[in-house]
DRENLUM-371815 format. One line per 4 residues: number of its first residue (from 1); their letters; for each residue y, x, z of N, C-alpha, C, CB. Coordinates in steps of 0.001 Angstrom, whole numbers. Each point is the difference from the previous one (the first is absolute). Glycine has a CB too. Example, Ala and Ser with C-alpha at 12.3 -4.5 7.8 and 13.67 -1.06 7.14 Angstrom:
2
1) as) -5690:13190:7800:1190:-890:0:1200:900:0:-1173:-1892:1246 | 2223:1542:-1966:1190:820:60:1090:-770:730:-628:1184:-2145
END
This chain:
115
1) mikl) 10441:3164:-13511:337:-1146:805:-1284:-589:584:2055:-460:-1416 | -1984:99:2685:-1129:-633:673:357:-1466:229:-700:2190:1127 | -177:-3059:-1599:192:-1432:188:-1152:-548:834:1247:-189:-2201 | -1032:-982:2756:-1037:-692:766:-260:-1352:-651:678:1180:2149
5) kriy) -1944:-1592:-2114:-342:-1293:-576:-1285:-510:637:1134:610:-2176 | -1154:-1896:2403:-1223:-622:497:-998:-54:-1152:1277:-1380:1735 | -2506:1758:-1479:-995:97:-1058:-280:-1345:-664:-1001:1916:1218 | 1270:-2995:-524:-224:-1325:-569:1112:-418:-969:-1230:-605:2084
9) dppt) 2355:1327:-2081:1077:-282:-944:-404:508:-1381:1739:147:1844 | -1338:-844:-2898:-396:435:-1344:551:1384:-336:-73:-2395:-705 | -722:3217:27:498:1304:-440:1100:-179:-1047:-2253:1039:476 | 3195:-115:-489:1065:-12:-1004:125:1405:-594:1239:-1875:1217
13) pddg) -690:1986:-2412:113:1320:-639:808:1013:811:-178:-1164:-2167 | 1135:693:2971:829:941:763:-670:487:1288:1993:-1137:-949 | -3259:765:1172:-736:487:1175:-320:1493:-98:-975:-2285:270 | 910:2806:-1468:-417:1389:-159:-1463:135:394:2348:813:454
17) vrvm) -2665:251:282:-1371:224:469:-203:-839:1252:-73:2366:-966 | -954:-3193:942:-289:-926:1106:-1064:608:907:592:-1996:-1447 | -217:2227:2717:-880:671:954:-263:-911:1197:880:2253:-731 | -2130:-2636:894:-413:-802:1156:-100:923:1205:-1265:-1655:-1468
21) vdgl) 1933:1276:2585:45:883:1163:-618:-635:1253:2054:1028:-967 | -2869:-2050:769:-736:-612:1108:-1405:590:57:1345:-2139:-211 | -1919:2145:1386:-1360:502:159:-1065:-986:-433:834:1364:1851 | -495:-2646:-1809:-938:-1044:-385:492:-688:-1261:-677:-332:2400
25) wprg) -256:-37:-3269:383:-728:-1211:411:-1416:401:-1586:1387:-1447 | 2655:-1923:857:480:-1336:366:-975:-1121:-360:2295:861:-309 | -2358:-1828:1163:-893:-1142:-199:418:-822:-1217:-436:-65:2468 | -580:-408:-3175:234:-942:-1082:623:578:-1251:226:-1648:1733
29) lrkd) -200:2958:-1860:619:633:-1165:-996:957:-644:2298:-207:1044 | -2587:-38:-2311:-900:902:-722:772:1255:-410:-1387:-1961:-841 | 684:3064:816:643:1273:-314:629:4:-1391:-1634:1124:1500 | 1003:-1791:-2463:573:-17:-1353:1268:-868:-63:-2313:349:-949
33) eakv) 2469:-1298:1850:1210:-828:47:1179:749:616:-1447:-2027:174 | 1155:2942:711:1034:671:789:802:1033:-791:-1432:-363:1976 | 869:873:-3036:679:1019:-818:450:1185:860:767:-1801:-1588 | -1707:2316:2382:265:1156:857:-358:1266:-765:-445:-1354:2101
37) dlwl) 1369:2307:-2151:-263:1279:-662:-736:966:918:2040:-338:-1389 | -1777:219:2684:-591:916:971:-95:-706:1343:926:2015:-1224 | -2071:-1862:1869:-171:-554:1346:-126:1177:951:-1133:-2131:-857 | 2172:2372:1652:19:1113:954:-295:-510:1412:1666:1239:-1448
41) reva) -2927:-1523:1704:-419:-488:1330:365:988:1095:-1878:-1248:-1070 | 1820:2532:720:190:1029:1030:1407:28:595:-1721:1320:-1173 | 2714:-1954:539:1345:-23:589:249:-1268:821:805:1383:-1920 | -1792:-2239:1999:118:-1228:803:-93:343:1479:-1007:-1371:-1866
45) pske) 1501:486:2724:-152:228:1443:-1485:19:379:2234:-1115:430 | -2536:1810:641:-1378:26:488:-445:-1420:351:312:2358:884 | -1608:-2553:-888:-562:-1311:339:460:-422:1393:-2009:452:-1465 | 2006:481:2390:403:-291:1379:1465:-456:66:-1673:1699:823
49) lrew) 2547:-1001:-1547:1416:-362:11:226:-1345:-686:609:2434:1 | -1263:-2632:-1116:127:-1266:-738:-434:-1177:873:-409:1217:-2171 | -718:-1056:2835:-502:-1083:851:896:-221:1218:-2324:526:-762 | 2849:550:1339:900:-133:1144:1279:-741:-417:-933:2136:1003
53) fshd) 1510:-1762:-2133:1248:-622:-478:-226:-1477:-310:758:2211:-950 | -1774:-2506:184:-363:-1369:-348:1202:-831:-474:-1849:158:1668 | 2806:504:-2282:1222:-619:-550:774:-806:1037:-1132:-98:-2204 | 1089:581:3439:747:-623:1089:1421:575:-18:-2124:-331:1412
57) psrw) 3135:-486:-1725:1374:515:-80:464:714:1267:479:-1843:-1565 | -990:1442:2721:418:663:1243:-532:1433:97:55:-2240:1111 | -1031:2589:-1939:-570:1356:10:527:868:-1150:-2051:-946:1073 | 2980:419:-1852:475:669:-1203:550:1401:261:507:-2237:-912
61) eefr) 414:2366:1840:623:1316:238:-1028:1029:451:2141:-1143:603 | -3060:748:251:-1037:924:447:-971:319:-1137:212:-907:2335 | -509:-80:-3169:-842:246:-1169:663:1040:-908:-921:-2360:131 | 2200:2180:-388:734:962:-847:-126:1419:565:1627:-1818:-675
65) rryk) -1418:1954:1966:-65:1325:638:-1397:596:-126:1797:-689:1613 | -2812:-104:-1317:-1379:506:-40:-447:309:-1432:-510:-1330:2066 | 886:481:-2997:-410:229:-1388:672:1250:-565:-332:-2475:-308 | 1588:2683:604:677:1218:-447:-671:1242:586:2157:-1277:-190
69) aele) -2600:1186:1427:-725:1122:619:-1303:259:-747:1014:-546:2246 | -1702:-521:-2652:-1218:172:-796:325:632:-1354:-1035:-1989:1153 | 2127:1556:-1760:370:526:-1322:344:1488:45:840:-2269:-605 | -294:2722:1715:335:1428:157:-1235:877:-190:1855:-617:1582
73) kneg) -3024:99:-1206:-1248:772:-72:-873:-422:-1182:87:266:2481 | 403:-1176:-3306:-805:-588:-1070:-24:906:-1235:568:-2294:861 | -1753:2698:-1270:-133:890:-1155:218:-720:-1332:-1585:1365:1339 | 1395:-2661:-1378:183:-760:-1232:1448:-162:-417:-2058:-1177:567
77) isal) 2974:1434:343:1420:-195:-287:496:964:-1074:325:-790:2346 | -909:1966:-2423:458:976:-1009:-292:-495:-1412:-386:1866:1637 | -733:-2525:-1853:-315:-554:-1328:1017:-1067:-382:-2449:471:360 | 2841:-1285:608:988:-1032:-261:1365:618:-296:-1269:-1576:1485
81) reli) 1628:2602:-758:1281:693:-262:30:600:-1407:204:516:2455 | -1303:78:-2870:-79:578:-1343:159:-1081:-1071:-1496:1821:884 | 860:-2936:-682:106:-1121:-941:1446:-473:-99:-2364:-695:533 | 3024:582:600:1396:-452:29:909:992:-727:-432:-1178:2182
85) krek) 151:2475:-2060:783:1012:-718:-176:-103:-1509:-218:1496:1974 | -1003:-1827:-2412:-324:-57:-1430:478:-1272:-685:-1957:1399:499 | 1932:-2493:220:255:-1301:-610:1413:-499:301:-2437:-517:187 | 2995:-214:-1143:1340:-561:179:-5:-1064:1105:520:456:-2433
89) tvtl) -1536:-1313:2406:-100:-1075:989:-1432:-98:519:1882:-1255:-1128 | -2002:1149:2442:-1293:-241:652:187:-1225:884:-682:2488:-43 | -191:-3463:-126:51:-1202:818:-1165:22:983:1125:-1301:-1865 | -781:1274:3149:-1008:-47:1051:-379:-1463:222:901:2126:1103
93) lfsa) -2176:-2410:-1249:-506:-1365:116:-633:-231:1359:-377:-61:-2463 | 660:-1094:3042:-554:-381:1299:-430:-1457:-72:1466:1679:1222 | -2321:-2089:-299:-480:-1380:-28:553:-867:1132:-2050:858:-1072 | 2712:-275:2035:509:-757:1150:955:-1113:-448:-240:2057:1434
97) rdre) 210:-3153:-721:930:-1107:-288:1433:378:350:-1842:-1641:426 | 1987:2392:651:1329:395:482:521:1148:-863:-570:-729:2372 | 1573:444:-3159:553:1001:-928:911:1014:690:-139:-1709:-1796 | 554:1397:3003:937:870:725:-698:938:978:1706:-1780:-230
101) rnna) -2868:1374:727:-703:760:1034:-1453:213:-416:1526:-942:1784 | -1746:2012:-2533:-1361:345:-431:-77:1500:-232:-325:-2280:-1062 | -879:2787:846:-188:1447:-129:734:596:-1199:-2204:-283:1091 | 2345:-459:-2188:688:540:-1177:1478:260:293:-1615:-1224:-1481
105) vvlk) 2230:380:2288:1399:196:394:142:1320:750:360:-2500:127 | -1262:2740:805:39:1241:792:-305:1200:-888:-704:-1265:2064 | -261:1137:-2947:-372:1091:-894:1172:390:-901:-2386:-788:49 | 3045:-189:-626:1169:266:-856:1081:722:800:-517:-2045:-1394
109) efle) 799:1548:2583:976:615:887:-387:1463:285:496:-2267:1034 | -1744:2492:-713:-502:1337:299:168:934:-1202:-1641:-1002:1618 | 1287:518:-2805:94:825:-1209:1445:343:-350:-2100:-1059:-824 | 3003:123:1028:1399:230:-346:689:934:987:54:-2252:-1049
113) isk) -462:2199:2303:620:847:1032:-571:1405:-24:375:-2018:1415 | -1667:2153:-1673:-662:1304:117:-250:659:-1368:-1076:-819:2110 | 2017:705:-3004:-165:569:-1354:-139:1497:49:1318:-1868:-942
END
């Protein structure tokens, strides 16, 4: 099972393996507080795409399309797929305020569709 959670939310036992999927470490959060098992920077959107999107809701659909295109060529995705096969639960962690429109939402969608 793949779950999503904002990294600022408290960890819970049902999170399973906690995987940070942002390219940048979140502001104001120490690594020991975050309880991250794995930080997979390589599956995050490119710097150019992240900066272009800038969490603008009007750019969401285009961001989804472009990020999925990046994921198609992303070599780090295979490590994440292997982890998901091995573990009962994997929680993808993100730092964006918007829980509905962020890279982890697209990544989860991509992983579930392209199994």
